[in-house]
N, C-alpha and C positions, 0 to 999 in steps of 0.2 A: 462590457457582458456579467452575467450575475454568475455568482459562487456554483461551481457545479456541483451537484447533489452530492452527497458521501452515501446515500439508500443504496439498497445493491439487493439481487433475490439471493435468497440464504441455501435455499435446498436446490441447487445446483448439481447434485449427483442424481437427483430424482428426474432429471429435465435430458429428455432427447435430444440429441442433436440430429437436426437434417439439411444434409450437403450432399451434392451430387459426385459421390466418388469418384464417377469418370471424369467430370471436369476438373476437380483438384489431380487426378490422375497425370493429366495431360499438363496440367501446369507444370507440376513437378518434372515431369519425365522432359518436357522443353528445357526446363531449366539446369537440368540435370546434364544434359548433353550439352546446352551450350558453354558450360563450365567444367566440363570433364577435359576443358583440351590445355594443354601447356604450351608448345609451339606459340599458337594464336596469341596469348594473352605473356608471351615474354618469359615461358617458364622453360628453364633447362632442365633443372631435377637432376647436379648432380650427386654422384654418389645414392645415399639412402634419403637424399632429399626425398619430398613430395614431388611428382611428374605433371600433374594438374592441379587445376584452382580448388575443385573438390577436395583431392588432397590434402590440400594445405588447407584447407577449412575442418576437415576431420582432423588433422593433427595439433589442429589451433587450439593452444592450453597447455600444450606440453613444454613441458621446459628445454627441453633437448632440441626443438626448432624455433621456440619463439626467441625473439630479439628481445619485446619487452612482455613477457610472461604472464599472464593473468594474476590474480594472486590467490585461486584456487582453478584446480583444473574443471572441474564443474561448470566453472563459469567461460571455459574456450567454445569457440563457435561451433565446435564438432555438436556439442549437444542440441543445440537449435536444429540441425541437422538430421539428428538422430529420431528428436521428435516429431519433425516431418514425415521421415521415413517411415515412421511407426504407422503414422494413421494413413498413410498414401494404399499401405498395406493393409488393415485392418478392415473385414466389412462393418463392422459394429463400431461406431463410434462412442464411447459413454463421455456426458460430463465431468468426470473425472480427468481422463486425458488432456479435452479442452484446458481445463484448469491447469492442468502439468504445462501444457503447453503457452500459456502467458504466461507463466511464471519465467519460463525459458527465455520468452519474449523480453518479459521486462528485464532480465538478467541480461541479454545483450545489448538492449538498450540502454543499459548502465556502461557496458564497456564503452559504447562506441560515445558514450557522454565522457569520458573520461582521456584526456590529451595523451596520456603515455602509454594507455589500451587499443585505441582506435588505431585501424591499419592505415588509415591515413595519415598517420604521424610517425610512421615506420622511419627514425633517422637513419638517413646516409650522410658520408664525407666524401668530401671532395667527386662528387659527381659530375660526367663530362655535360655541360650545358651549350657548349658550345665547337663547334670543331667545321674545320675548314681546311680543306686538302692542300697539299702543296704548289704550285706551278710547273716544279718542274721536278724531276727525281730526285736532286741536290736540296730541295728544299727542305724548309721543316714545317710543318702542319701546324695550324692558328688553335690551340686548345685552352676552353675556359673551362673552368673547375670551380662546383660552386660550395662551400660549405656554409651553416648546414642546407641538407636537402631533403626533402621528407614524401615518403608514398612509396614509390617506386625507384631506386636505382637507373633503369631503363629509360633512357629517354632518344628521342630523335637523333639526338645528337653523338650520343654512345653508340647508337646501332652505326651511324655515319664510319665513327672513329674505328669501332672493330672490324665491317667490313673494308676499311681502307688498311691497316693490320694486316688481315688476310689477304688482303693482294700483292701486301709487303712481302708475306712470306713469315712476317714477323707472330705470328700464331699456327696452328694447327689448321690445316684446310680442312679437316674432317667437321672441324667446331661450329655448330649451327650458332647460326645469327638472328632470331627473331628481331621481327619488327618490331615498333612500341608507338604509342599514342603519346601525345605531348600533356594531354591531362593526368598522365598517370602519377605523377611528377610535381611539385611546386614548391619553391623557396620557404614558403609560409605557413605554417600547421595550420590542419582543420582546410585545407584546397583543394589537397591532391583528390586524383580518384582511382587511384589503382585499380587492377582487377577486383583482387579480394575484398576490396570494398565494396564494387559493384555488387560482387554476388551476394553478399550478406546481405546488402540491400535489398537485392532481389528476392531472396529467399526469406529474408523478415516481411516483405508482403503478399508471400505464398501463407506462410503462414498465420500474418492478420486475416486473411478472409476464412481459413478455416477457423481461428478464434469467434469470429463472430459470424460464424453463420447459423443460419435464423434457427429456431430452438422450441419445441412442444410441449405443451404443459400437458404432462400426461392424466389420463380420462380420470376423473374421479377422485384425482389428489388434488388438495388445495397448494397454491403457490406460497412459499413461506418469503415474507418481505421482511428484512433486516431494515429496518426503521431509525436513520442517524438525525432524520428532520424532516419536517412534516410537508414541507414546500409551499406553506401558506401566502395565497398571491392571487393574483387575478387570475392566471391559468385554475386554480383550485388546488386540492389536495385530500389527505385522508380525511377531512373534518366534513368534506362533502358529501361524501357516501355515507347513505341512509344508515346500512345497519350497522355503521361505526359509531352514528351520530346517536343513533338511539341505543346503542348499549353504553356510550358514555355517560348517558342522562339516567340509566338505571343502576348503573354501580356505584353510582355515588351512594345510594338508598341502602348498598350493601355493609351491616357494620363491620363487617370481617377486613376492611380497608382502613379503621380509622383502629386506635390506638382504645383498649377496653380499661377496666375497672375503675380505678374514680377518676381518669383523667378529664378532662375539658378540651384537650388541645383540641385545634381546628385542623391542623396539619394532617394530611392522606399522609399512611405510611407506604412510600414511592412500591418498596418491591412487591406490596401485597397488590395495587393497583395495576403493578404491570404484569404481575402474575395471573389476574385475571383479565387482562388482555389476554396475553399470550395465550390464556385455554380457549381462546373463543375460535371460532370460525367464521367469517365473514363472506356474504354474499355478495357480489358485483353484479350488477345489471346494467344491460341498455350502453349506448359508444360513451354516453357523456362521462359514465360514471368509471368506464374503462380510461379515458382521458384524464381522470384524475389522477392516476396511478404511473404517468409517464414521466413523471420528476424521480423514479426510480430507475437507478442503472441496469439496460440491459431489458428492462421490460417493455421496452418498443421490438425489440426482435422475439418476443415470444409467442409462440401462432398456438389459437385455442382460443382466446381472450375476445373473440370478436360477439360471441354471446355472453350467456351465462358462467360465471366462477366462482370458485372460491378462494380465499385469501385465509390465509396467519399472519399476527404481527410477531417481531422480534422487536427489540428496544434495548440498546444499550443502558448500562448501570447509572449513567448520570440523567441528571431531571428534564434534560432542554428538549427533546423529542415529545417526549411523554407530556411534559406541561404545556407546552407548544399545541399540540393537539387537544390536548381537553379545553384551553383560553379560545381556540377558535371554533368550538361546537356551535354551529346556529342556533342560537336562544336560549344560552346555556351561559348563568352569570352566576360564577362560584363565591362570588360576593352575596348571593341570596340563599345561597343551599346551606340548610340547618343539616350537619351530620345527624345519624340515627344512633339510636341509645349503643354502647357498646355493649360488650359479652363483660356481665359480672356487675355492672353500673349500678349505684343506688338509685332507690326508686326516686330521692328528692333531688339528684343531680339534674341540673337544665344546661343544654347548651346554647353559645349563643349563634348568632347566623354568621354565615360565611365559613369557607374552608381552604384549606390551602396547599400548595402542590409546590414547593421548594425544598432545597436542602437546606439544613442547618445552617444559622449566619454564622457559627464560627468553624465549623467544618467547611464554607465554602471559601472562609480569607484564608486559611487555610490551602487549598488549591489557587487561589489566585497567586499566594506567595511566592506557589512555585516556580514563576515566572522570575525569580534571583535565583535558584539553582545555578551554578556553574557545572560546566559540564564535565562528567565523570573521566578519568584516564581511559576510557574507552568510548569517550567522543560521543555517547548517547546524546542525540538531541534535547535540548530541553522539554520540545514539546507534548514527546515521546513521556517523560517525566511528570509531565504537568497533566497530560492525559489518563495516565494511569494514577496519579493522585489523586483526580476529580472522580473518576468511579471509583475508587477504595473509598473516598469519602462519602460518598452518595451511598452507598453499601452499609455506612455506620447511623443514617438518620435515626434510625428507632431513637429513643431515648432512653428507654431502657435497656438497650445494649450497652451504651456509654461504659457504664460501672463497669462491666466485665471489661472493658480493654482499658485499663488505667496503662499496663505496662507499653513502652511507648518501643520497645522495640517488634511487639508484635502489628505495629502500624507500619513499622520501619521495612521490613520482612515482606507484607504483605506486599508494600508499593512497588518493593525489589523486583518481586516475582511477577507481577503484571509490566512493570518497565521491560524487563528478561523478553515477558513473552512477546510484545508487540515489537520490540525492538529484531528479534527473531523474524517477524513478519517481515520486517518493513525495511529493513539493514540486511547487508553481508553479515550473515553468520558467523563469520571468520573473527568480526568483530566485537563479538557479545560473546567467545566461547567462557569467560570466565568474570563475573561480576559479582563481587561480592561483599561484605557489611561494612569493611574499611573503605569500598570506593563508591556506589550509591549510597550506599544507606549509610554512610557519614553525609552527606549531602543533605538526603531526606530529614535525618536527624537534625540537621544544623536550622533546617526552617518550621521542624516542629517544636522546637524547644527557643524559639524567640521571644521573649515578652512581648515585643512590640508589634509581631503578630497580631495581637490577639486584644479585643476593647470589649468591656463589658465582661460579661462571666459564662459559662457554661453551664446549663441546667441538663440534670439527670435525676429522674426519679424523685422530684418533687425537692431535689438539694440543689445547691448549685456549685459548683467549684470551678478555682480556677486552675491555669494552665500555666507557669510560671518558667522562666529563665533557670537552666540549672547546668553547668558543665559536664554533668552524667549524661553517657548515653540513649538514656531515656529521661523524658518528662516525668515531673512532680506535678502530678493531681492534688489540691489541697481544698480540704475544707472551705467555705466562708466562712470567717469566725471576725467578720470587720473589716478586714484588713489583709493585704497579701503578702503572705509571706515571702522573705528574703532570704 
């Protein structure tokens, strides 16, 4: 199975969600009626405890009732029910509402994937798992108790035991003894199927139905697509859309995307090429061109794309997607393109054949070395650090900018800010509450300052610089004078 595309629809706040509110209300009402019961699901509700499964879900995440409370109240199952309930009672559903619901769904699935938070794994001790009443009045019952036990303490054997005790007058005759299902509990983790778990799974399915409802493209507005990969393959991709292919060929003749002045560089300034693409509105015509966009997550659920419609593109700061697009344009050979004369170029300046779209070699080396960074004390995954470093280093690809960024602290702080941004988007915010210079910045500095991470020299405005190892917080940029200063 191929890698799932990370490209997505970007302007979701402008897209209308089309859904059958009546059908959704009926689904939710049926769910609510089924789980807003207590005795059926083995709930007695002593004192202030919830009296129904719905009540348990509403209270989930509050430490006063949870045996293993979630790390934060905002991650309780009650939030899932709250968001679904809001949608049920809303005549107009905005895509922002759906996006909020999606975040809650992800949070709920995160809880279910954590053994100590999953309702399947609520732990009990000495649970009655086998009971046999005595054959005569003077006999003793046979009772087997199991530890540990997960999911629910109430088992069919426990129910039989309690009924026997009630018959013997050992407990109050007014005590209610609900029935229980054998699947509610299990001696192993992740095997039980208690009522609360069943209810949450059912509610998640309803929430996902709402989240995945068809969406409609606003009339006259372009669909904004974030393109992290172009999905070039047998089924087609962006490079096969006529208006995009035509623009890609035309933009190579625009002096704006190349260095100006006396520079002979063949390297396209990626940020300027990206700017030109993102300013453009592209027309999509015919079913074939529509199919070329199917790699974009969620596109197949957009209504109003059967005929002619327009799109705008947004690319990440890394070079990969845009470079891939340019290299796959039919009939376009970058090695045969001669860059146009830049602004301020002397009349005698001649340009060689061929243009390049890539990160500066030295900066790419830095990004590759981020894989060796150890996790910070906040346990930030290395892939987030590497992703942030690549994005930042790509933004430095203009040679003329490098002389202004000799201070390592600027590098560290910028990368750290991106790491925090991605961490908040992809992780539990409680784990990235603070991330200071002595944490992530220290690890980033460790890579930027290692001499062995570099080969050759770093060119800037016609002069060559070495960056070399130092014990200082900032790397030292040394102008080349025959040898590397130690």
